[in-house]
N, C-alpha and C positions, 0 to 999 in steps of 0.2 A: 504494500500500500504506500502511496505517496502523500506526503503532507501537502496541504493547500494553503498558500499564503495569499490572503485577499486584501485588496486595496479598495476601501470604500470611497466612492466619489460623491461628494455633495454638490449642491447647486451654487455656482458662482453668483455673487451679488448682482452682476449685470443681468443674469437670466431671470432672476426672481421678479423683476419688474414685468416680465412677460407672462407670469403665471395666470393672470386673469384673461389673457387673450387666447381664444381658441378659434381657429379658422374653420370654415365649413367648405367641404369639397364634394362635388358630385362626380360619380363614376361617368366615364365617357360611353360605356356600353357594357352589356353582359356578354361573356364569352363561355364557350363550352356549355351551350344552353341545355343540353341533355342531362347535365349534372346539377343536382340541387340538394334535395333532402338527404341527410346523413353525411354531408361533405366533411371529411376529416383533414385532408392534406392535398397539396399540389406541389409537384417538383418538375424540374426541367433537366434533360440530359444534354450532353455536349453537342448533339446533333440538332438541338432545337425542338425536340419532341417533349410533350407535356404528359405527366403521369398524374392521374387523379384517383384518390382513394375515398370511398364512401363506406359507411357502416350502417346496417349490415350490407354486405356485398361480397360476392365470392371471388372478385378479381379486381385488379388495378386497370383502369381504362387509360389507353394511350391515344393521344391526339397529335396531329401535325401542327406546325406553326400557324396555320390558318384556322385551326379548330376542327378539322375533319377527323373523325374517328378512324384509327388505323388498326388497332388490335387490342387484345387484353392480356394481362399477365396474372395467373397462368393462362395459356391458350384455351379457347372454348373447346368443348368436346368435338372431336372430328373422327369420322364424318357425321354430320347431323342426320337425324332420321328417327323413326319410331324406336329402334333398338337403343339408341343413345339416350332418348328421352326417358324410356322405361328404366334404364340403368340409373339415370340421374335421380329418379324419384325413389329408388330403393336403397342405393348405396352412394352416399356423397363422395365425391372425389377426395382422396387424401391430400391433394394439393390445393384444394379450394380454400380460400380465406374464410374464416368463420366470422370474426368481428375485428376488423383492422382499425387500429388507433393511430399508428404512426407509419410514415413512409419516407424512404430516401432512395436516391439513384446515384451511383458512383460515376467516376469519369469514364469507366469502361462500359457503362450501360447496364450493370447489374442492379437489380431492384431488390430493396429490403423492406419488409413489412413487419411491423409489430402487431401480431395477431393475438389480441388479448383474449378473444373467445376460445382459442385453441391452446393458450399458454405456450406460444411458440414465436420465435423470430424466424420468418421464412425468407430465404435468399433465392432469387431466380436469376438465371443466366440472361444475357442480353436478348436471346431469342424467346424468352419467356418460360423456358423449361426449368423445372426445379433444380436447384444446385445444393442447398443445405437447409436443414431445419435445426434450430437451437432451442431446446426446452428451457423455458424460464417462466416463472409464475408472474402473471399480470403485466406483460410488457405494454407500455403506453407510448413509447417514442423510440426511434432508432435513427442512427446517423452513421454513415460511412466516413471514417476519419483517416483513410490512407493506409498504404501497406497491407491492404486486405483486412484491416481491423474494423470491428463493428462496435459502436457504443450504443448501449441500451439503457433506458430509464424504466424503472418499474415502481410499483407501489409497495413492494415487499422487501427488496434488498436493503441491507443495513446502510450502504453508501448510496449516494445519488446516482452514480453511473457505474455500470459494469461493462468492461471491454473484453470482447472475444476476438480470437485470431481467426484466420480464414478457414480453420477446421472446426470452429465452434468451441474452442477451449478457452476458459477464462484466463486472461493474462494479467489483469489488474482491476482494481476497483478504487474509486476516489469520490470525493465530495461529501463533506459532513453535513447532515441535515441540520437545519436551523432548529433551535429549541423554542417551540411555541406552546407546547402542552405537556402536562405531566403524564398523561396516559400514553404509553409507547405507541399503540396502534393509531391513536388520534394524531400524535405528533408526526408519525411517518406519513399518514394520509395528507397532512397539511404540506408536506414537502414534495408531493407529486409534481413533476415538471415535464417540460418538453424540450427537445434538442434541435439545434441547427448548427451549421458550420459555415466557414468562409473558405476562400481560396488559399489562405495562408496557414492552414492547419490548426485553427482554433475551434473549440467546441463551446457552444453557448447553451446554458441551462436556464430556462425561465420557470419560476415557481408559479404554479397555477393558483394556489390558495393562501399564500402569505398575506397578511393584512396590508403591508406596503409592497406594491408591485416591484419584483426583484428579478434581475438577470445576473448570473455569474458567467464569466468568460474564463475558459481554461485553455492551456495548450493540450496537445493530444496525449501527453504523458500524465496529465492530471494536476498540473500546477495552475492555480488560479491567479490571474493578474489583474482582474477588474471585477467590481460589483457595481451594477447600476441599480439604484434604489429610488423609485419615484415617490419620495416623501414630501410632496408639495402640500401647501396649505389646503388646496382644493380637495386633495385625497384624504385628508385627515378624518372627516366624519365617517367615510366608508371604512377606513382602517379601524376606527374605534368600534364600529358596528361588528366587524369581523372578530375583533378581540373579545367582545361581549359574547358572541356566539361560541367562540372557542371555550370560554369559561363555562358556558351553559352545558356544552357537550362533554365536559370533563367527567360528568357523572355516569356515563355509560351510553350504550347504543351505538349503532353503526354511524360513522361520521357522514354528515350530509352538509355540504357547503356549495354555494354558487362560486364558480371560478372568478378570481379577481383578474388575472391575466388570461385572456382567451386565445391569444395567438402570438407567435414570435416570427419575425422575419429578419434576415441579416443580408446586407449588401455584401456579396462575396469579395468584392475588390476593395472597397473603402472601409469595411468593417463597421459601418453604421448599423445601428440596431433600431428596429421598429417593433413596438409592442401594441397590442390591442387591449384596451380596458373598456368593456362595454362597447358603446358605439364610437369610441375615440381611438385615434392612432397617435402614439407618442413617438417622436423621432429623436434619437440620441446619436451623437457622433462617436468615433472610436475611442475617445477619452471619457465617455460617459456623460458628457454635457448635453442636456436637453436642448434641442434646436427648435422644436416646434411641436404643436399639438393640433390635431384636426378632428373635427366631427365628420364622419363619412356617411354618404347617402347614395342610394341607387340613382340612376338617371331620372327616375320619376319622383325622387324625394323621399323614398323609404329609408328608414334607419337601418344601417348595416352593422351587425355585430360579427366580427371576424372570428372564424375558427382556424383559418390558415392565411399566411401572407407569403407571397413570393416576390422578392425584390429583384427587379431587372434594371438595366441601365437607363431606360427611358420611361419606365412605367412600374406601377405596383399592381400585382394581381391579388385581390383580396376576396377570399371566399367565406361565405357564411352558410350555416344550416338553418333553414331550408332554402334560402334565397338563391344560392349558386355563387358563381365566380364573376367578379366585376373588374374591369380595367380602369385604373386611375392614372392620369398623367402624373409624373413625379413632381409633387409640389415643391420639393427642395431644389429641383433643377430649374423650375420656373423662376425661383428667387435669384438664381445665379445668372440668369440671362439678362 
């Protein structure tokens, strides 16, 4: 195990004056219109293909850059026909996804799915055929971190992140849970999080349920270099409400909380971080300084609460369940022009 040394980044005085300013932005259009309810994640490969995960759903859907459906991972039963249909109703395919919570695609086109319903991480070859299954209880997020290694976040492991090698063997664990509750099971639940990466080998862990929206940044070996904590004046009432609910649930019962951070997206080149809190997007630079905050809406003015964010050079793809995936022009790029 590797020790993690964290640097907490607060708000510069110059940025505090902007706390009360929240811009509103409308999506330019909806994309991948066949996908909506149950949306969990969207990723893009090096060839410009998009991979979308919904739950429940038995496969990852693959689209081209224009939004045309190409295939699915794992492949659909072949050949189609009465025999295949009869077999599918009696014996589910062992490669079918049961309830996928997390998704990633590496630079070689391999697809990784955190299948919480099957207690497995599933790895598929670039052609969609199965490559590897890794048994792990309750995986909720997965990230390819280079050299064939796979980072997994679960609700059960004692550390935040478990890293497997290309054969599915545990090689290290890292990330200490925050101490938020005295009940061990409640405290571990509150530390559930989601993973993302950048092009420079960093791993990002966003905590879904901590009272103050929090993201930790690690290198691939598990050393933490940055903590982003959105402890603004505006967020304090919500944080206090979460803390009261934690105290109430200390007395027993299965933990039940509404997520504080609902989605995480990272610019792979600049290392800027975008997080969703309800219907808001918060933008932080690579040093953890908040640059802007936005309320986001569909083209018709509907409030959009993100479940997934994909950061691209000229746009943000923001997806919500059940509304689907929407394209936003990068508001930070407009500011620079």
